[in-house]
C-alpha positions as CSV (number, residue, x, y, z in Angstrom):
1,M,-39.0,16.4,-15.6
2,R,-35.8,15.6,-17.8
3,L,-32.9,15.5,-15.9
4,L,-29.1,15.2,-16.9
5,V,-27.1,14.4,-14.2
6,T,-23.1,14.6,-14.9
7,G,-20.9,12.4,-12.8
8,G,-24.0,9.9,-12.4
9,A,-21.8,7.1,-12.2
10,G,-19.8,8.2,-9.4
11,F,-20.8,7.4,-5.3
12,I,-23.1,10.4,-4.7
13,G,-24.4,10.8,-8.2
14,S,-25.4,7.1,-8.8
15,H,-27.1,7.3,-5.6
16,F,-29.1,10.5,-6.6
17,V,-30.1,8.3,-9.7
18,R,-31.1,5.4,-8.3
19,Q,-33.4,6.9,-5.7
20,A,-34.6,9.4,-7.9
21,L,-35.5,6.5,-10.4
22,R,-37.2,4.9,-7.1
23,G,-39.4,8.1,-6.4
24,A,-37.7,7.6,-2.6
25,W,-38.0,11.3,-1.4
26,G,-41.9,11.6,-2.7
27,G,-43.1,13.7,-5.3
28,S,-43.1,13.5,-8.8
29,E,-40.5,10.8,-10.4
30,P,-38.2,12.0,-13.3
31,D,-39.8,11.5,-16.6
32,S,-36.0,10.4,-18.0
33,V,-32.5,10.6,-16.4
34,V,-29.4,10.8,-18.8
35,V,-26.3,10.3,-17.0
36,L,-23.0,11.7,-18.2
37,D,-20.2,10.1,-16.9
38,K,-16.4,10.1,-18.2
39,L,-15.9,6.6,-16.2
40,T,-12.6,7.8,-14.6
41,Y,-11.3,5.3,-11.9
42,A,-14.1,6.6,-9.5
43,G,-16.7,6.1,-12.0
44,N,-18.4,2.9,-12.3
45,L,-20.9,1.3,-14.5
46,A,-21.6,-1.1,-11.1
47,N,-23.2,1.6,-9.4
48,L,-26.0,2.0,-11.7
49,A,-26.8,-1.9,-11.8
50,P,-29.8,-1.9,-9.6
51,V,-31.6,0.6,-12.0
52,S,-29.9,-0.8,-15.1
53,E,-32.9,-1.8,-16.4
54,D,-35.4,1.3,-16.0
55,P,-36.3,2.5,-19.6
56,R,-36.1,6.1,-18.4
57,L,-32.3,5.7,-17.5
58,T,-29.9,6.2,-20.6
59,F,-26.1,6.0,-20.3
60,V,-23.6,8.2,-21.9
61,E,-19.9,7.9,-21.5
62,G,-18.4,11.1,-22.0
63,D,-16.4,14.5,-20.8
64,I,-18.0,17.3,-19.7
65,L,-15.4,19.3,-21.2
66,D,-16.6,17.9,-24.5
67,R,-18.8,20.8,-25.9
68,A,-20.5,19.1,-28.8
69,L,-21.7,16.1,-26.9
70,A,-22.9,18.4,-23.9
71,Q,-24.6,20.6,-26.3
72,E,-26.4,17.5,-27.7
73,L,-27.4,16.1,-24.4
74,V,-28.7,19.6,-22.8
75,A,-30.9,20.2,-26.0
76,D,-33.3,17.3,-24.5
77,V,-33.5,18.0,-21.1
78,D,-35.3,20.5,-18.5
79,A,-32.8,20.3,-15.8
80,I,-29.2,19.7,-15.0
81,V,-27.7,18.2,-11.7
82,H,-23.9,18.5,-11.8
83,F,-21.8,16.2,-9.9
84,A,-18.8,15.3,-12.1
85,A,-16.0,16.4,-10.4
86,E,-12.2,15.3,-9.5
87,S,-12.7,15.0,-5.7
88,H,-9.6,13.6,-3.8
89,V,-7.4,16.1,-2.0
90,D,-4.5,14.1,-1.7
91,R,-4.6,13.3,-5.6
92,S,-5.0,17.5,-6.2
93,I,-2.1,18.1,-4.1
94,L,0.3,15.8,-6.1
95,G,-1.4,17.4,-9.4
96,A,-3.9,20.3,-9.9
97,A,-4.3,20.4,-13.5
98,D,-6.8,17.9,-13.9
99,F,-9.0,19.4,-11.0
100,V,-8.9,23.0,-12.7
101,M,-9.9,21.4,-16.1
102,T,-12.7,19.2,-14.8
103,N,-14.1,21.2,-11.7
104,V,-13.5,24.9,-13.4
105,V,-13.0,24.6,-17.1
106,G,-15.6,21.6,-17.1
107,T,-18.4,23.4,-15.1
108,Q,-18.1,26.4,-17.4
109,T,-18.7,24.6,-20.2
110,L,-21.8,22.9,-18.7
111,L,-22.9,26.5,-17.9
112,D,-22.7,27.9,-21.1
113,V,-24.6,25.0,-22.9
114,A,-27.5,25.3,-20.3
115,L,-27.7,29.0,-20.7
116,H,-28.0,28.4,-24.4
117,H,-30.4,26.0,-24.4
118,G,-32.6,27.9,-21.4
119,V,-32.7,25.2,-18.9
120,D,-35.0,25.4,-15.9
121,K,-32.8,24.3,-13.5
122,F,-29.1,24.0,-13.0
123,V,-28.0,22.7,-9.5
124,H,-24.0,22.7,-9.2
125,V,-23.3,20.2,-6.2
126,S,-20.2,21.5,-4.2
127,T,-18.4,20.8,-1.1
128,D,-18.1,22.6,2.2
129,E,-14.1,22.6,1.9
130,V,-14.5,25.8,-0.1
131,Y,-15.0,27.9,3.2
132,G,-11.7,26.8,4.6
133,S,-11.5,26.0,8.1
134,I,-13.3,27.3,11.3
135,D,-12.4,26.9,14.9
136,T,-15.7,27.7,16.4
137,G,-19.5,27.8,15.3
138,S,-20.4,26.8,11.7
139,W,-20.6,28.6,8.3
140,A,-23.4,30.1,6.8
141,E,-23.9,30.4,3.3
142,D,-22.7,33.9,3.3
143,Q,-19.5,32.8,4.7
144,P,-16.6,34.2,2.4
145,L,-14.6,31.4,0.4
146,E,-11.2,30.8,1.4
147,P,-10.2,27.2,0.2
148,N,-6.9,25.8,1.1
149,S,-6.0,22.8,-1.1
150,P,-5.8,22.7,-5.0
151,Y,-9.2,20.6,-4.7
152,S,-11.4,23.2,-2.8
153,A,-10.0,26.3,-4.8
154,S,-11.2,24.5,-8.3
155,K,-14.6,23.9,-6.4
156,A,-14.6,27.5,-5.1
157,S,-14.0,29.0,-8.6
158,S,-16.7,26.4,-10.2
159,D,-19.2,27.9,-7.6
160,L,-18.2,31.5,-8.2
161,L,-18.5,30.6,-11.8
162,A,-21.9,29.5,-10.8
163,R,-23.0,32.6,-9.3
164,A,-21.8,34.8,-12.0
165,Y,-24.1,32.9,-14.6
166,F,-27.1,33.8,-12.5
167,R,-26.2,37.1,-11.5
168,T,-25.1,38.1,-15.4
169,H,-27.2,36.1,-17.3
170,G,-30.2,35.1,-15.4
171,L,-29.3,31.1,-15.5
172,P,-31.5,29.6,-12.9
173,V,-28.6,27.8,-10.7
174,C,-28.3,26.9,-7.2
175,V,-25.6,25.4,-5.5
176,T,-25.4,23.1,-3.0
177,R,-22.5,22.7,-0.3
178,C,-22.3,19.2,1.6
179,S,-20.2,17.9,4.4
180,N,-18.1,14.8,4.3
181,N,-20.4,11.8,2.9
182,Y,-20.3,8.4,3.6
183,G,-22.3,5.4,2.6
184,P,-22.3,2.4,0.1
185,F,-21.0,2.4,-3.3
186,Q,-18.1,4.8,-1.8
187,F,-14.5,4.5,-3.8
188,P,-12.1,2.8,-1.3
189,E,-9.9,5.9,-1.5
190,K,-12.3,7.9,0.9
191,V,-11.6,7.5,4.6
192,I,-14.4,5.3,5.8
193,P,-14.1,2.7,2.8
194,L,-10.6,2.7,3.1
195,F,-10.5,2.0,6.8
196,V,-12.7,-0.7,6.5
197,T,-11.9,-2.5,3.8
198,N,-8.2,-2.6,5.2
199,L,-9.3,-3.2,8.6
200,I,-11.4,-6.5,7.9
201,D,-8.4,-7.7,5.7
202,G,-6.2,-7.2,8.9
203,A,-4.1,-4.3,7.2
204,S,-3.3,-1.2,8.6
205,V,-4.6,2.2,8.2
206,P,-3.1,5.7,8.0
207,L,-4.0,8.7,10.8
208,Y,-3.0,12.2,9.6
209,G,-1.0,14.2,12.3
210,D,-2.7,13.9,15.6
211,G,-6.0,12.7,14.4
212,A,-7.6,15.8,15.7
213,N,-8.9,17.3,12.7
214,V,-13.0,17.6,13.0
215,R,-15.7,16.9,10.4
216,D,-19.3,16.7,10.1
217,W,-20.5,13.3,8.6
218,L,-23.4,12.9,6.4
219,H,-25.2,10.1,5.0
220,V,-25.4,9.8,1.1
221,D,-29.1,9.6,1.1
222,D,-29.4,12.7,3.3
223,H,-27.2,14.5,1.0
224,C,-29.2,13.3,-2.2
225,R,-32.5,14.1,-0.3
226,G,-31.2,17.5,0.4
227,I,-30.2,18.2,-3.7
228,W,-33.7,16.8,-4.6
229,L,-35.1,19.6,-2.6
230,V,-33.0,22.1,-3.6
231,L,-33.6,20.8,-7.4
232,T,-37.5,20.8,-6.9
233,G,-37.6,23.8,-4.7
234,G,-34.9,25.9,-4.2
235,R,-34.4,29.6,-5.0
236,P,-32.3,30.4,-8.2
237,G,-29.1,32.3,-7.4
238,E,-28.8,30.5,-3.7
239,V,-26.5,28.6,-1.9
240,Y,-27.8,25.7,0.4
241,N,-25.6,24.2,3.0
242,I,-26.2,20.2,3.6
243,G,-24.9,18.8,6.7
244,G,-25.7,15.5,8.6
245,G,-25.3,16.9,12.1
246,T,-22.5,14.7,13.4
247,E,-19.1,16.1,14.0
248,L,-16.2,13.5,15.0
249,T,-12.4,14.0,15.1
250,N,-10.5,11.6,12.6
251,K,-9.3,9.7,16.0
252,D,-12.9,9.3,17.1
253,L,-13.9,8.2,13.8
254,T,-11.0,5.4,13.6
255,G,-11.9,4.3,17.3
256,L,-15.6,3.8,16.0
257,L,-14.3,2.0,12.7
258,L,-12.1,-0.3,14.8
259,E,-15.1,-1.1,16.9
260,A,-17.3,-1.8,14.0
261,T,-14.5,-4.2,12.8
262,G,-13.6,-6.1,15.6
263,T,-10.0,-4.7,15.1
264,G,-7.4,-2.7,17.4
265,W,-5.5,0.5,17.7
266,D,-2.3,-1.7,16.5
267,L,-3.4,-1.6,12.9
268,V,-3.5,2.5,13.3
269,E,-0.2,3.8,11.5
270,R,0.3,7.6,12.2
271,V,1.4,9.4,9.4
272,T,2.6,12.8,8.7
273,D,-0.1,15.5,8.3
274,R,-1.5,16.2,5.1
275,L,-0.4,19.5,3.5
276,G,-2.8,22.4,4.2
277,H,-5.1,20.3,6.0
278,D,-8.2,22.0,7.3
279,R,-8.8,21.7,11.1
280,R,-12.6,21.7,11.2
281,Y,-15.5,21.9,9.1
282,S,-19.2,22.6,10.3
283,V,-21.8,24.0,8.2
284,D,-25.1,25.7,9.5
285,I,-28.2,24.1,7.5
286,S,-30.8,26.5,9.1
287,K,-31.3,27.9,5.6
288,I,-32.4,24.6,4.0
289,S,-34.5,23.5,6.5
290,D,-36.1,26.6,7.1
291,E,-36.7,27.1,3.4
292,L,-37.3,23.4,2.0
293,G,-37.9,21.1,5.2
294,Y,-34.4,19.3,5.3
295,Q,-33.4,17.5,8.4
296,P,-30.8,14.6,8.1
297,Q,-32.9,11.3,8.8
298,V,-30.2,8.9,8.8
299,S,-28.5,8.6,12.6
300,F,-24.8,8.4,12.5
301,E,-24.9,4.8,14.3
302,Q,-26.9,3.3,12.2
303,G,-25.8,4.7,9.0
304,L,-22.1,3.4,10.1
305,A,-23.3,-0.1,11.0
306,D,-25.2,-0.1,7.8
307,T,-22.0,1.0,5.6
308,V,-19.7,-1.2,7.5
309,E,-21.8,-4.4,6.6
310,W,-22.4,-3.1,3.4
311,Y,-18.8,-3.5,2.7
312,R,-18.1,-6.3,4.5
313,T,-20.5,-8.3,2.3
314,R,-19.8,-6.5,-1.0
315,R,-16.1,-7.7,-1.5
316,D,-17.1,-8.2,-5.0
317,W,-17.7,-4.6,-5.6
318,W,-14.7,-3.0,-4.2
319,E,-11.6,-5.7,-4.2
320,P,-11.4,-5.3,-8.1
321,L,-11.0,-1.5,-7.6
322,K,-8.5,-1.4,-4.9
323,R,-6.4,-3.7,-6.8
324,R,-6.9,-2.1,-10.0
325,A,-5.8,1.2,-8.3
326,A,-3.3,-0.6,-5.9
327,L,-5.0,1.2,-3.0
328,T,-3.4,0.5,0.4
329,R,-3.4,3.9,2.3
């Protein structure tokens, strides 16, 4: 299989590339992997360093909005795994234009090019945030989409475009919707790496509102293994939820991070709640479990301990990123 992975220098995309090239999930390994990444603030070639010498890997710096480049790359691949996206909710609240262009128009560009070249599979990687908020129970894949932030609205729009290209043109598209990811190489604007890196430096961390917002936590390796299962066995036109099975309030997560870093609540700063902040996310993973045999394998206790230790020992990776982006909260 010849793969194009968009956003493959980002947190989740680079993990997928590293593990796919290592044959981490069994079965056949890709014959080649082309990574297309714009190298925005969240993209980092260092994320691909562990496999940079693999002759099957080709890196191309470029934008998914560049139709000519997309045409050139897609002509030589069998399948596309589409990670590339603007993905930070707070940034989307400050300005939504980049999110619409990349997440909606960029996805449409890739879908068009994939249709033109007749790719065998297109996996569009999305998020549970497109569902909105749920008080009790868990979302199944047929739940109506009710996004509440500009980010999630842009992702919902791209999901619907993917569905339309399957329904209208028969393009073999699958959509995956994941819960909150964590793990090594995650850009330190996200809550776990931001809190860990701040706390080990003795800096304060922000806790939104009353801290009672609930998220389901998914280790990046479980997520990527689920995507691989969808790529190799998912039914075209279908949506698959991928979850981790560990629901925590933000306050409870903060407590675990304080404990893991040997710090206390005096470093927690209560801040005004985020605009449109969804109260709870929870995905039903029975579909991907029943059809493709997916189950999360990384326990949250072990995954969080390993993640904290990775950031503790990889200051060389994250400190320049935080300094360049002036990230303190």
